[in-house]
C-alpha positions in Angstrom: 0.0 0.0 -0.3 2.9 2.3 0.7 4.2 1.6 -3.1 1.3 3.1 -3.9 0.7 6.0 -2.4 4.7 6.9 -2.8 3.8 6.3 -6.3 1.0 8.5 -6.7 2.6 11.0 -4.5 5.4 11.5 -7.3 3.0 11.4 -10.1 0.8 14.3 -8.4 4.4 16.2 -8.2 5.0 15.6 -11.3 1.6 17.2 -12.5 2.0 19.7 -10.6 5.1 20.9 -11.6 4.1 20.2 -15.2 0.7 22.7 -15.1 3.1 25.6 -13.2 5.8 25.2 -16.2 2.7 25.7 -18.8 1.2 28.3 -17.0 4.8 29.8 -16.3 5.9 29.6 -19.5 5.8 32.6 -20.8 6.5 34.6 -17.4 10.0 35.9 -17.2 12.2 37.8 -14.3 15.5 39.5 -14.2 17.7 37.8 -12.3 19.9 40.0 -9.8 22.6 37.8 -8.6 25.0 40.2 -6.5 28.1 41.1 -10.0 25.6 39.9 -12.1 22.2 41.1 -13.6 20.6 38.6 -16.1 17.5 39.6 -17.8 14.8 37.5 -19.0 15.2 34.8 -17.1 11.9 32.4 -17.9 10.5 31.6 -14.2 10.3 28.0 -14.7 13.9 27.9 -15.1 15.0 29.8 -11.8 11.8 27.8 -9.8 13.2 24.5 -11.2 17.2 25.2 -11.1 16.3 26.9 -7.4 15.0 23.5 -6.3 17.8 22.0 -7.6 20.0 24.0 -5.8 18.3 23.3 -2.1 18.6 19.3 -2.7 22.7 19.7 -3.7 22.6 22.6 0.0 20.9 19.7 2.6 23.1 17.0 0.6 25.4 18.9 1.1 25.1 20.1 4.5 23.3 16.5 5.4 27.0 14.6 4.7 28.7 15.7 7.9 25.8 14.3 10.3 24.9 11.2 8.3 29.3 10.3 8.4 28.8 11.0 11.7 25.8 8.7 13.1 27.8 6.0 10.6 30.5 6.5 12.8 28.8 6.3 16.6 26.5 3.5 15.0 29.8 1.6 13.1 31.5 2.0 17.1 28.5 0.8 19.0 28.3 -2.1 16.5 31.8 -3.1 17.0 31.6 -3.0 21.3 28.7 -5.0 20.8 30.2 -7.5 18.8 33.0 -7.7 21.2 30.7 -8.2 24.2 28.9 -11.0 22.9 31.6 -12.7 21.1 33.4 -12.6 25.6 29.8 -13.9 26.8 29.0 -16.8 24.6 32.8 -18.7 24.6 31.4 -21.8 26.2 35.1 -23.4 28.0 33.2 -26.7 29.2 32.3 -27.3 25.4 33.7 -30.9 24.4 33.2 -32.5 20.6 29.9 -35.3 21.1 32.2 -37.1 17.6 35.9 -38.2 17.6 37.8 -37.8 14.9 39.8 -40.9 13.7 42.8 -39.6 11.8 44.2 -42.1 8.9 47.6 -41.5 8.5 48.5 -43.4 5.2 
């Protein structure tokens, strides 16, 4: 069910994006970027590029914290593994079947 809903969400978002692009296809804006001024830039280009740039900024901002979380989880997993290996060693274990070594 969640796959269906995510698919529907993607289709709705795509439809809204296409509707926005078609309704505002004739709109042009002036873009002032500090030292650079761009005239006649289509509004859809400005909006879609700002969405892409926002995604890139969030990716770059999230990489550091993601790596930190991964490092903490990796250390915790290694500590749990060491603890389990130390706890579950049975020193009294004996072989049930004796191995016979045949010499040739």
